[in-house]
C-alpha positions in Angstrom: -141.6 -38.9 8.3 -143.2 -36.9 11.2 -145.2 -38.4 14.1 -148.4 -36.5 12.9 -147.9 -37.9 9.2 -147.6 -41.4 10.7 -150.9 -41.2 12.3 -150.1 -41.1 15.7 -152.6 -38.2 16.4 -155.6 -40.2 15.2 -156.5 -41.9 18.4 -156.0 -41.3 22.2 -155.1 -45.0 22.6 -152.0 -44.7 20.3 -148.6 -43.4 21.6 -146.0 -41.8 19.5 -142.5 -43.3 19.6 -141.6 -40.7 22.2 -144.6 -41.6 24.4 -146.8 -38.6 23.5 -150.6 -38.6 23.0 -151.2 -36.0 20.4 -154.9 -35.7 20.7 -154.5 -34.7 24.4 -151.9 -32.3 23.5 -154.0 -30.6 20.9 -156.9 -30.4 23.5 -154.6 -28.8 26.1 -153.3 -26.3 23.7 -156.7 -25.4 22.6 -157.9 -24.8 26.3 -154.9 -22.6 27.2 -156.2 -20.2 24.4 -159.8 -20.3 25.3 -161.8 -18.1 27.6 -160.8 -17.5 31.1 -162.6 -19.4 33.9 -162.0 -18.9 37.7 -163.3 -21.0 40.6 -162.8 -20.0 44.2 -163.5 -21.1 47.6 -164.4 -18.2 50.0 -165.3 -17.8 53.8 -169.0 -18.0 53.0 -169.2 -20.2 49.9 -168.2 -20.6 46.3 -167.4 -18.1 43.6 -167.3 -18.9 39.9 -166.4 -16.5 37.1 -166.2 -17.0 33.4 -165.2 -14.7 30.5 -167.7 -13.8 27.8 -167.1 -15.3 24.4 -166.4 -12.9 21.5 -169.7 -13.1 19.9 -171.5 -12.3 23.3 -169.2 -9.3 23.8 -170.2 -7.8 20.7 -173.8 -7.8 21.6 -173.1 -6.7 25.2 -174.7 -10.0 26.4 -174.1 -11.0 30.1 -174.9 -14.6 29.3 -171.5 -16.2 28.3 -172.9 -19.8 28.3 -169.7 -20.9 30.1 -171.2 -21.5 33.6 -174.2 -23.9 34.0 -176.4 -24.8 37.0 -176.7 -28.5 37.7 -178.9 -28.0 40.7 -179.6 -25.3 43.4 -176.3 -26.5 45.1 -173.9 -27.2 42.2 -172.6 -25.3 39.1 -170.1 -26.0 36.4 -167.8 -23.5 34.8 -166.1 -24.7 31.6 -163.9 -23.3 28.9 -163.0 -24.8 25.5 -165.3 -26.1 22.6 -168.8 -25.0 23.5 -170.4 -28.1 21.9 -168.5 -30.4 24.0 -169.4 -28.5 27.2 -172.8 -28.6 26.5 -172.7 -32.4 26.0 -171.2 -32.8 29.3 -173.7 -30.5 31.0 -176.7 -32.2 29.5 -175.6 -35.6 30.5 -175.0 -34.8 34.1 -178.2 -32.9 34.4 -179.8 -36.2 33.2 -177.9 -38.1 35.8 -179.0 -35.5 38.4 -182.5 -35.9 37.5 -182.5 -39.7 37.8 -180.6 -39.6 41.0 -183.1 -37.2 42.5 -185.9 -39.4 41.4 -184.3 -42.5 43.1 -182.8 -40.9 46.2 -185.1 -37.8 46.7 -182.0 -35.5 46.9 -179.6 -33.8 44.5 -176.3 -35.0 43.3 -173.6 -33.0 45.0 -170.2 -33.2 46.3 -167.6 -35.8 45.5 -170.4 -38.1 43.9 -171.2 -35.4 41.3 -167.5 -34.9 40.6 -166.8 -38.4 40.3 -169.8 -38.6 37.7 -168.4 -36.1 35.7 -164.8 -37.6 35.8 -166.3 -40.8 34.5 -167.8 -39.3 31.4 -164.8 -37.2 30.6 -162.4 -40.0 31.2 -164.2 -42.5 29.0 -163.7 -40.2 26.1 -159.9 -40.4 26.5 -159.3 -43.9 26.7 -161.1 -45.7 23.5 -160.0 -45.2 20.0 -163.4 -44.7 18.6 -163.9 -41.5 20.9 -162.1 -38.4 20.9 -161.3 -36.4 24.0 -163.8 -33.5 25.1 -162.2 -30.3 24.3 -162.9 -28.4 27.4 -161.8 -28.3 31.1 -164.2 -27.9 33.9 -164.7 -26.3 37.3 -167.3 -27.7 39.5 -168.6 -25.8 42.6 -170.7 -28.0 44.8 -171.7 -28.4 48.4 -173.3 -26.3 51.1 -172.3 -22.8 52.4 -170.9 -24.9 55.6 -169.0 -27.4 53.3 -168.2 -25.8 49.9 -166.1 -27.9 47.5 -164.3 -27.0 44.4 -163.0 -29.7 41.8 -161.2 -29.1 38.5 -161.5 -31.8 35.8 -159.1 -32.0 32.9 -159.8 -33.4 29.5 -157.7 -36.5 30.4 -160.3 -37.3 33.3 -157.8 -36.3 36.1 -159.6 -34.6 38.9 -158.4 -32.5 41.7 -159.9 -30.7 44.7 -158.8 -27.1 45.2 -159.3 -23.8 46.9 -158.6 -22.0 43.7 -158.9 -23.0 40.1 -157.9 -20.8 37.0 -158.2 -22.1 33.5 -157.7 -20.5 30.1 -155.9 -17.7 28.7 -154.2 -15.2 30.8 -154.7 -17.6 33.9 -150.9 -17.2 34.8 -151.6 -13.4 35.0 -154.5 -13.8 37.3 -153.2 -16.5 39.7 -150.6 -14.0 41.1 -153.4 -11.9 42.7 -155.0 -15.0 44.3 -153.6 -16.5 47.4 -155.9 -19.3 48.5 -155.1 -19.0 52.4 -156.0 -15.3 52.2 -158.9 -15.8 49.7 -160.4 -18.3 52.2 -160.8 -15.7 54.8 -162.7 -13.2 52.6 -166.3 -13.4 51.5 -167.7 -13.8 48.0 -168.2 -10.1 47.6 -164.8 -9.3 48.8 -162.9 -11.8 46.7 -164.9 -10.5 43.6 -163.8 -7.0 44.3 -159.9 -8.3 44.4 -160.5 -10.2 41.2 -162.1 -7.4 39.6 -159.2 -4.9 40.0 -156.8 -7.5 38.6 -159.1 -8.4 35.5 -159.4 -4.8 34.6 -155.6 -4.6 34.2 -155.8 -7.7 32.1 -158.4 -6.2 30.1 -155.9 -3.6 28.8 -154.3 -6.5 26.9 -157.3 -8.5 25.5 -160.0 -6.0 25.8 -162.6 -8.2 27.7 -165.0 -6.1 29.7 -168.0 -8.6 30.6 -167.8 -11.7 32.6 -170.6 -14.0 33.9 -170.6 -14.6 37.7 -172.3 -17.4 40.0 -172.0 -17.7 43.5 -173.4 -19.9 46.2 -173.1 -18.7 49.8 -175.0 -18.0 52.9 -176.5 -15.0 51.2 -177.2 -16.6 48.2 -178.3 -20.2 48.7 -179.1 -20.9 44.9 -176.5 -21.7 42.1 -179.2 -21.3 39.5 -179.3 -17.5 39.2 -176.2 -15.8 37.4 -175.4 -12.3 38.4 -175.0 -9.9 35.3 -171.9 -8.0 36.1 -169.6 -5.6 34.2 -166.3 -5.3 36.2 -165.5 -1.8 34.8 -168.9 -0.2 35.3 -169.4 -1.7 38.9 -166.1 -1.6 40.4 -166.4 2.0 41.8 -169.9 1.7 42.8 -169.4 2.0 46.5 -173.0 1.1 47.3 -173.1 -1.8 44.9 -174.8 -4.8 46.5 -171.9 -7.2 45.8 -169.4 -5.0 47.6 -171.3 -4.5 50.8 -169.8 -5.9 53.8 -171.3 -9.2 55.2 -173.6 -8.5 58.2 
C-alpha cells in the first residue's frame, strides 16, 4: 500500500515511514508551477515584480493581484493559491493597523517579517490546519536600509539580496548577480530583467507584469507601476529607464 493511500498526506504533523511530509511537498510542487515573482535589492531601494495571472492577461489587466501594499514602506509579493495569499495579507494589514495604533508608526523590517513568519508557520505544525499554498517575498524598510525577505510555506524565513519564486525561476536567476544588481538602480535593474523576461516569454507567452518599487525617487510602496515589458523596453525616454540624477 502506498504512503498516500495509508493517509500520510492528511496532516502536516504526520510523517511517512521514510520521513516525508506530503502536504508540504504538494505545496512546494504547486508553487514551482505558479506565476513568477521576483524581489531585488537595488542601489536605491527595493524592486518587486510579479507575473500576471492567466485571466488577467486575457483582459490585458495590469493588476495581477500578486503584489500587495502593507504600508507606505512595505510590500508583499506572492505566488501560489490566491485565496491563501489574500488571507495572509489581510491578517498582516490588521496587525499593521493595530501596531500603528499602539506605537504611532508602521510595522516594518524584521518585526514585520517575523509576524508573517509566525502566521505561516502555525499552519504547518498543527494537524487541524493545512499549510498556506503560497510563497512570499517581503520588501520592507527605507531607501537607506532596504530589506528583502523570502518566506516559504513551512515558515522558513531568509534575508536575501535577490529572491525568485515560481515557474521559470531557474532561467531568470542566471541573469541576476546580486553583487552587480546591488550597484544598479531600480530602473537599471528593471531594464536588465525586462530583456531576460522577453526571452522567456517566447516559451510561456506572458507579456504583462506588475511592478512595485520603493526607492529615493519613489518613497511609497502603495502605488503599482503599470508596465508592459515588450511595449516599453525600446522607449528610450521612458521614465523608468532614465538615469538617476
